[in-house]
ZAMARGU-4260 file (C-alpha; in steps of 0.2 Angstrom, whole numbers, plus 5000, padded with zeros to 4 digits):
<rodrens>
0) 4870/4747/4871 | 4886/4751/4877 | 4897/4765/4870 | 4912/4760/4861 | 4928/4767/4867
5) 4933/4776/4850 | 4915/4785/4849 | 4918/4790/4867 | 4936/4797/4862 | 4928/4806/4845
10) 4915/4813/4854 | 4927/4818/4868 | 4938/4829/4855 | 4923/4838/4847 | 4918/4845/4867
15) 4936/4849/4868 | 4935/4860/4850 | 4918/4868/4856 | 4924/4872/4875 | 4940/4877/4869
20) 4933/4892/4862 | 4927/4897/4877 | 4944/4902/4881 | 4947/4911/4866 | 4930/4923/4868
25) 4933/4927/4886 | 4952/4931/4886 | 4948/4940/4869 | 4936/4950/4879 | 4947/4952/4894
30) 4961/4958/4886 | 4953/4969/4870 | 4949/4983/4884 | 4966/4985/4890 | 4970/4998/4875
35) 4954/5006/4879 | 4959/5011/4897 | 4962/5029/4893 | 4945/5031/4882 | 4936/5024/4896
40) 4944/5036/4909 | 4940/5051/4897 | 4922/5045/4892 | 4918/5042/4908 | 4927/5057/4918
45) 4933/5046/4931 | 4950/5045/4940 | 4963/5034/4938 | 4961/5024/4953 | 4943/5022/4948
50) 4947/5016/4932 | 4955/5001/4941 | 4940/4995/4946 | 4935/4989/4926 | 4948/4975/4930
55) 4945/4974/4949 | 4927/4970/4948 | 4927/4957/4935 | 4942/4947/4945 | 4932/4949/4960
60) 4916/4943/4950 | 4925/4926/4946 | 4934/4924/4962 | 4917/4924/4970 | 4907/4913/4956
65) 4922/4900/4952 | 4918/4889/4966 | 4900/4892/4967 | 4899/4888/4949 | 4909/4872/4951
70) 4898/4866/4966 | 4882/4870/4958 | 4889/4861/4942 | 4890/4846/4953 | 4873/4847/4962
75) 4864/4851/4945 | 4872/4845/4931 | 4890/4854/4921 | 4880/4857/4903 | 4865/4866/4912
80) 4876/4877/4924 | 4888/4880/4911 | 4873/4888/4899 | 4867/4898/4914 | 4884/4905/4916
85) 4886/4910/4897 | 4870/4917/4897 | 4876/4931/4911 | 4891/4933/4903 | 4882/4937/4884
90) 4872/4949/4894 | 4887/4956/4901 | 4894/4960/4886 | 4879/4967/4879 | 4879/4978/4895
95) 4897/4984/4889 | 4891/4988/4874 | 4877/5002/4880 | 4887/5008/4896 | 4886/5027/4896
100) 4894/5030/4914 | 4907/5020/4926 | 4893/5011/4938 | 4884/5003/4922 | 4901/4997/4914
105) 4907/4989/4932 | 4890/4980/4933 | 4892/4974/4914 | 4912/4970/4919 | 4904/4960/4935
110) 4892/4950/4923 | 4907/4946/4911 | 4918/4941/4927 | 4903/4927/4931 | 4908/4919/4914
115) 4926/4915/4921 | 4915/4902/4931 | 4912/4893/4914 | 4932/4888/4915 | 4932/4876/4929
120) 4915/4868/4925 | 4924/4866/4907 | 4938/4857/4914 | 4928/4845/4924 | 4918/4840/4904
125) 4933/4839/4897 | 4942/4826/4911 | 4924/4815/4910 | 4924/4818/4890 | 4942/4812/4886
130) 4950/4796/4887 | 4963/4796/4901 | 4978/4793/4889 | 4972/4809/4881 | 4968/4820/4897
135) 4985/4827/4897 | 4984/4833/4879 | 4966/4841/4879 | 4971/4850/4895 | 4986/4857/4886
140) 4976/4862/4873 | 4961/4871/4882 | 4973/4879/4893 | 4983/4886/4877 | 4969/4894/4873
145) 4968/4907/4886 | 4984/4914/4880 | 4980/4913/4863 | 4965/4921/4864 | 4974/4936/4874
150) 4987/4938/4859 | 4970/4938/4845 | 4961/4950/4859 | 4974/4962/4861 | 4978/4964/4843
155) 4960/4964/4836 | 4953/4974/4851 | 4967/4987/4847 | 4961/4987/4829 | 4944/4988/4833
160) 4945/5001/4845 | 4956/5013/4833 | 4944/5011/4818 | 4926/5008/4827 | 4927/5014/4845
165) 4929/5006/4861 | 4910/4998/4859 | 4914/4989/4846 | 4923/4980/4855 | 4909/4971/4863
170) 4900/4970/4847 | 4913/4959/4838 | 4912/4949/4852 | 4895/4945/4854 | 4889/4935/4840
175) 4903/4923/4843 | 4898/4921/4860 | 4878/4918/4855 | 4883/4906/4843 | 4895/4897/4853
180) 4880/4896/4868 | 4868/4888/4852 | 4882/4875/4847 | 4885/4869/4866 | 4866/4869/4869
185) 4861/4859/4854 | 4877/4850/4849 | 4889/4847/4866 | 4884/4829/4871 | 4888/4830/4888
190) 4880/4816/4897 | 4878/4819/4916 | 4884/4806/4929 | 4872/4793/4934 | 4867/4801/4952
195) 4852/4804/4959 | 4854/4820/4970 | 4844/4821/4986 | 4847/4835/5001 | 4855/4827/5015
200) 4857/4834/5034 | 4874/4832/5043 | 4873/4831/5062 | 4877/4847/5069 | 4880/4854/5053
205) 4876/4863/5037 | 4863/4858/5025 | 4872/4850/5010 | 4870/4840/4997 | 4873/4822/4996
210) 4878/4813/4980 | 4874/4795/4979 | 4884/4790/4964 | 4878/4770/4960 | 4891/4759/4954
215) 4884/4741/4948 | 4874/4743/4964 | 4887/4750/4976 | 4886/4769/4980 | 4898/4782/4988
220) 4892/4797/4997 | 4899/4812/4992 | 4895/4831/5000 | 4893/4843/4988 | 4891/4860/5000
225) 4893/4877/4993 | 4902/4891/5005 | 4890/4905/5002 | 4893/4914/5019 | 4911/4912/5017
230) 4912/4915/4998 | 4901/4933/5002 | 4911/4938/5017 | 4927/4935/5006 | 4920/4946/4993
235) 4916/4959/5006 | 4933/4959/5012 | 4941/4962/4994 | 4928/4976/4989 | 4930/4987/5005
240) 4950/4983/5005 | 4952/4990/4987 | 4938/5004/4990 | 4950/5009/5004 | 4965/5010/4992
245) 4955/5019/4979 | 4950/5032/4991 | 4968/5034/4999 | 4975/5047/4988 | 4961/5060/4994
250) 4968/5074/5006 | 4953/5080/5014 | 4948/5075/5031 | 4930/5065/5026 | 4939/5053/5013
255) 4954/5050/5026 | 4938/5044/5038 | 4929/5035/5024 | 4948/5025/5022 | 4949/5021/5039
260) 4930/5015/5040 | 4933/5003/5024 | 4950/4997/5033 | 4941/4993/5048 | 4926/4985/5040
265) 4938/4975/5029 | 4947/4968/5044 | 4932/4963/5053 | 4925/4955/5036 | 4941/4946/5037
270) 4941/4939/5055 | 4921/4934/5051 | 4929/4925/5035 | 4942/4916/5046 | 4929/4910/5058
275) 4917/4903/5044 | 4929/4894/5037 | 4934/4885/5051 | 4918/4879/5055 | 4913/4876/5037
280) 4911/4858/5031 | 4918/4864/5014 | 4927/4879/5015 | 4934/4891/5001 | 4952/4890/5010
285) 4956/4876/5020 | 4967/4882/5035 | 4975/4864/5039 | 4983/4863/5021 | 4986/4882/5023
290) 5000/4878/5036 | 5008/4866/5025 | 5024/4877/5019 | 5027/4868/5002 | 5009/4873/4999
295) 5007/4890/5005 | 5024/4897/4999 | 5020/4894/4982 | 5003/4901/4983 | 5010/4917/4989
300) 5024/4915/4975 | 5009/4915/4962 | 4999/4928/4971 | 5012/4942/4971 | 5017/4936/4954
305) 4999/4940/4949 | 4997/4956/4957 | 5015/4964/4951 | 5010/4960/4934 | 4991/4965/4935
310) 4998/4982/4943 | 5008/4983/4924 | 4994/4979/4914 | 4984/4993/4919 | 4998/5006/4919
315) 5005/5002/4900 | 4990/5007/4890 | 4989/5023/4900 | 5009/5028/4900 | 5009/5023/4879
320) 4994/5034/4874 | 4998/5048/4887 | 5003/5064/4877 | 5020/5069/4880 | 5030/5072/4893
325) 5019/5061/4901 | 5018/5047/4889 | 5023/5042/4870 | 5008/5049/4864 | 5002/5032/4854
330) 4987/5026/4850 | 4977/5012/4854 | 4988/5000/4840 | 5002/5006/4848 | 4999/4999/4865
335) 4996/4983/4857 | 5011/4983/4849 | 5021/4986/4865 | 5011/4972/4875 | 5010/4960/4861
340) 5026/4953/4863 | 5023/4949/4882 | 5008/4941/4874 | 5016/4927/4864 | 5031/4924/4874
345) 5018/4919/4889 | 5010/4909/4877 | 5025/4899/4870 | 5033/4900/4888 | 5019/4891/4895
350) 5019/4877/4883 | 5037/4876/4883 | 5040/4876/4901 | 5029/4860/4904 | 5044/4852/4894
355) 5058/4859/4902 | 5050/4852/4920 | 5054/4835/4915 | 5073/4840/4916 | 5075/4853/4929
360) 5067/4852/4948 | 5052/4860/4950 | 5059/4872/4962 | 5073/4877/4951 | 5060/4883/4940
365) 5051/4892/4951 | 5065/4902/4955 | 5073/4903/4940 | 5057/4911/4934 | 5053/4923/4948
370) 5073/4929/4945 | 5070/4932/4927 | 5052/4941/4930 | 5061/4954/4943 | 5073/4958/4930
375) 5061/4961/4919 | 5053/4974/4932 | 5069/4983/4935 | 5073/4984/4916 | 5056/4991/4914
380) 5058/5003/4930 | 5075/5010/4923 | 5072/5008/4904 | 5054/5016/4900 | 5060/5031/4893
385) 5056/5022/4876 | 5042/5010/4869 | 5054/4996/4864 | 5062/4996/4879 | 5047/4993/4888
390) 5042/4978/4874 | 5060/4971/4880 | 5056/4972/4899 | 5039/4964/4896 | 5046/4950/4885
395) 5057/4947/4899 | 5043/4946/4912 | 5033/4935/4902 | 5048/4922/4901 | 5049/4922/4918
400) 5030/4921/4924 | 5029/4906/4912 | 5043/4896/4922 | 5036/4902/4940 | 5019/4897/4935
405) 5025/4880/4929 | 5035/4877/4944 | 5024/4883/4958 | 5010/4874/4952 | 5019/4859/4952
410) 5027/4860/4969 | 5007/4864/4976 | 5002/4847/4967 | 5016/4837/4976 | 5012/4846/4994
415) 4996/4838/4997 | 4990/4818/4992 | 4982/4815/4974 | 4963/4814/4982 | 4967/4833/4989
420) 4972/4842/4972 | 4957/4847/4968 | 4955/4857/4985 | 4972/4864/4984 | 4969/4870/4965
425) 4953/4879/4970 | 4961/4888/4984 | 4978/4892/4973 | 4965/4899/4958 | 4955/4909/4973
430) 4971/4918/4980 | 4979/4920/4961 | 4962/4929/4958 | 4964/4942/4974 | 4981/4945/4970
435) 4975/4950/4951 | 4963/4960/4961 | 4974/4970/4970 | 4986/4976/4958 | 4977/4986/4947
440) 4971/4995/4962 | 4990/4999/4967 | 4992/5005/4950 | 4978/5015/4948 | 4980/5026/4965
445) 4997/5029/4963 | 4993/5036/4944 | 4979/5046/4952 | 4991/5053/4967 | 5006/5059/4954
450) 4998/5068/4940 | 5003/5083/4932 | 5001/5095/4919 | 5013/5103/4906 | 5012/5118/4893
455) 5001/5115/4880 | 4995/5098/4884 | 4977/5100/4890 | 4971/5089/4907 | 4982/5081/4920
460) 4991/5065/4917 | 5003/5054/4928 | 5021/5059/4930 | 5036/5049/4929 | 5037/5047/4946
465) 5019/5037/4947 | 5026/5026/4934 | 5043/5023/4944 | 5034/5021/4960 | 5022/5008/4951
470) 5035/4999/4943 | 5049/4999/4958 | 5033/4993/4969 | 5031/4978/4955 | 5050/4973/4958
475) 5051/4974/4977 | 5035/4963/4977 | 5043/4950/4964 | 5061/4951/4973 | 5050/4946/4989
480) 5044/4929/4979 | 5062/4927/4974 | 5066/4925/4994 | 5051/4914/4996 | 5056/4903/4979
485) 5072/4901/4989 | 5065/4897/5005 | 5054/4883/4997 | 5069/4875/4989 | 5077/4871/5004
490) 5061/4861/5009 | 5061/4842/5004 | 5046/4840/4992 | 5038/4822/4986 | 5030/4818/5004
495) 5013/4827/5008 | 5015/4838/5023 | 4997/4835/5027 | 4989/4817/5023 | 4969/4815/5017
500) 4968/4805/5037 | 4972/4822/5043 | 4961/4832/5033 | 4947/4821/5034 | 4951/4819/5053
505) 4952/4838/5054 | 4934/4842/5045 | 4925/4830/5056 | 4932/4838/5074 | 4936/4857/5067
</rodrens>
């Protein structure tokens, strides 16, 4: 019996509501620990540079698992893989509650980072569940839950930390995550596409899964390969590089030799990654697309934007909660009050920038956004002696970031053919996650390298010199993104610089 269109629409909206809760709980979990970063440093007796791994480990896990999760969902079914990934995420939340040392906590954060792989799967489910005319509305609602969850997580997490301790933040999200898993497992109707899966081998290629999509007796073969080698070598490259950054503040010879060895290992791993990607049937990074200036420049702009903003993410909680004269001597709630305007403006700006895009060229929005963000960084750099001015600078940052993200993503979408947008956006997300992982590491190493003490203050804390270096580095990175935005504006957009035929030819003969 055929399913009526209105039944599909009704079921689709229910699935949208259920899956939108994923963004709320995961972003709640991610932002609620920000005010607690000084607590982790004290509790686990770790350096400021080591504390950066609380964010970097989460993001690296997300970078590794996002493409793998997406491919596995195509092969084995979206609902099944979604529930497995959610289960790993729940175990990570439980582990975070009982972590007694930094190693245990980083392992918990890795498991939580795996949960980020839920989102491309959820996007795919929503795309199949909603009518085509309602898809844009559905995606906007789903995307807005990320910023909404961040707002709730920042305020709610700070209140929980202030009154019950950081361990309770994980307990607060745990029952919600378990309940959502049960609801999806029991009530979410996620139909698998009418496919039969079998393993096939492409001549002179790696083994791949072949999807035969039958439609009125006709079928098309779509390759489902998982670039495991490329994913692991990319992860090894990032981890070795970030480990080198973490050790770089050391002054003894052994640590310097360790830094040199890690940098060499990162370089060797990067070279291996490039070789693997050039030979892979379905690579993480398609270098043919990367040669397109219209694709590469806005992708780098986004990567630089996220790297600079994540430098500030790790810095603000430490600055607010450090005792005078090294900080403002505030508590977790004060951290939330300083960062809350940023989160709110980013939420509103992300929604509004979509309407602005209809009236202003995407390249102009990108220029305006990167320029405004740069102004925000310089405001924080020059006026970070008061909490109010730090909050003002962060608010300006959020306004610029929302515009630059919208403009850059739109340029990327116009730089490739329609049938290659999924590949392009996947590559963009991967490089964004790389930038997010590097930012906290740079911030942590500068905080560790420039510490001081004062009369009647027990312990060592980052000095104003550390904060100046962090903010000026972020500002200069933002200046570079402005320059790149201007270079993109001089390039004519609208015609993809690589056609789907060229892309397929490259894959066949490279």
